[in-house]
C-alpha positions as CSV (number, residue, x, y, z in Angstrom):
1,X,0.0,0.0,0.0
2,X,2.9,2.4,0.8
3,X,4.4,1.7,-2.6
4,X,1.2,2.7,-4.4
5,X,0.9,5.9,-2.3
6,X,4.5,6.8,-3.0
7,X,4.1,6.1,-6.7
8,X,0.9,8.2,-6.9
9,X,2.5,11.1,-5.1
10,X,5.5,11.0,-7.3
11,X,3.4,10.9,-10.5
12,X,1.3,13.8,-9.3
13,X,4.3,15.9,-8.5
14,X,5.8,15.1,-11.9
15,X,2.6,15.9,-13.7
16,X,2.4,19.3,-12.0
17,X,6.0,20.3,-12.5
18,X,6.3,19.5,-16.3
19,X,3.8,22.1,-17.6
20,X,5.1,24.7,-19.9
21,X,3.9,28.1,-19.2
22,X,4.4,31.1,-21.5
23,X,3.6,34.8,-21.3
24,X,4.2,37.8,-23.4
25,X,6.3,40.1,-21.3
26,X,6.6,43.1,-23.6
27,X,4.6,44.6,-26.5
28,X,6.1,47.8,-28.1
29,X,4.8,49.8,-31.0
30,X,7.4,51.2,-33.3
31,X,7.1,54.5,-35.3
32,X,6.6,52.7,-38.6
33,X,3.5,50.9,-37.3
34,X,5.2,47.5,-36.5
35,X,5.2,45.9,-33.1
36,X,8.0,44.1,-31.2
37,X,6.7,41.4,-28.9
38,X,8.7,39.4,-26.4
39,X,7.5,36.0,-25.3
40,X,9.0,34.1,-22.3
41,X,8.5,30.3,-21.9
42,X,9.2,28.2,-18.9
43,X,10.1,24.6,-19.5
44,X,10.9,21.8,-17.1
45,X,14.5,22.8,-16.5
46,X,15.0,26.2,-18.0
47,X,13.4,29.4,-19.2
48,X,13.8,30.8,-22.6
49,X,12.4,33.6,-24.7
50,X,11.8,34.8,-28.3
51,X,11.4,38.2,-29.8
52,X,9.0,38.8,-32.7
53,X,8.5,41.6,-35.2
54,X,4.8,41.9,-36.1
55,X,2.8,43.9,-38.6
56,X,-0.8,44.7,-38.3
57,X,-3.2,43.3,-40.9
58,X,-6.7,44.4,-40.1
59,X,-7.4,43.1,-36.6
60,X,-4.7,40.4,-36.8
61,X,-0.9,40.5,-36.3
62,X,1.5,38.8,-38.7
63,X,4.6,38.0,-36.7
64,X,8.1,36.8,-37.6
65,X,10.6,35.5,-35.0
66,X,13.7,37.7,-35.1
67,X,15.6,36.5,-32.0
68,X,15.5,33.5,-29.7
69,X,17.3,32.4,-26.6
């Protein structure tokens, strides 16, 4: 019974700690109408980010990755 409890606890902790969260930490509008967006992701072991250059097309943004860590 203890073995099952330990295994269930370990599996729960592993499932909760492996999620990848991401957030947009910065959105800046340039003079030419483009936007620079910074996205930060958190993985299991490390954090990394990307920078995108976006142009507005109607109500949508067309983004291209310009830098990544």
